[in-house]
N, C-alpha and C positions, 0 to 999 in steps of 0.2 A: 398749896404746897407742892413742890416738885417730886414726882416719883423718884425713889432712890436707884433703879435701874436706869433711868434717864440720866442721872448725875453720873453713874459709872461708866455709861456710854459716852456721855461727853468727855470724861476724863481719859478715857481709853482713845479716844480720838486725837485728844490733844497730845498724849504720850507718844501717839504712832507718829503724828505731824512734827513733833520735836524731835523723835528719832530720825526721820528722813530728813530734816533740816540740819541735823548734827553729820550724816553722813554726806551731804553735800558740801559741808564746810570743809571736809577732809580731800575734796577732790582737788588736784593740782590745777591752779589756773596760769594762764599766759597772758601777759599784758598785750593789749592790742598793738601797742607801738612795736613789740618784739615779733609778734606774728604777723603784722604787715611787712616788716623788714625781711622776714625770712620769706614770705610769699614773693617781694620783688627780686630777691636774690635768686629765687629758684626761676623765676620766670626770665631773668637775663642770662642764666647761665644753662637752661635746659632748652633745646632747640624743639621747635613743634612742627611736625612734618605737614600737619594740616595748615600752617600760615607759613608757607616757604620764602613770600616776599619779604617778611621781616628779617628773616635771617641770610638774605642774597642768594638764595639756591632757586633761582625762578625756574630752572630746567628741572629740578627735581622732580622724578616720577612718583607721585603720591600714590596712584594706583596702577602697580604694573599688571603687564598682561599675564593671564594664567599660564601656568607652566604644567606641562605633563597632561595626562588622559584625562584626570578627575576634574579640571578645572579649578583648583585650589590656588590660593594665591598666599605666599608667605611674604609678611611684612617685616 
């Protein structure tokens, strides 16, 4: 026969797991189709200065020369 404390411990673990699963059910979800559409829209409308050839800015200076005495670069 199982010890009563063992049964209580198992019950407690199951109750904790059940509570965690209920919390996960409450998390807002986004369908993959909506997330991918949003990502595609962002990529098409946001310029990426690290890939200037995609946007037609081949002469874009991605890494300008430092200005001033400190050698800092502001981008």
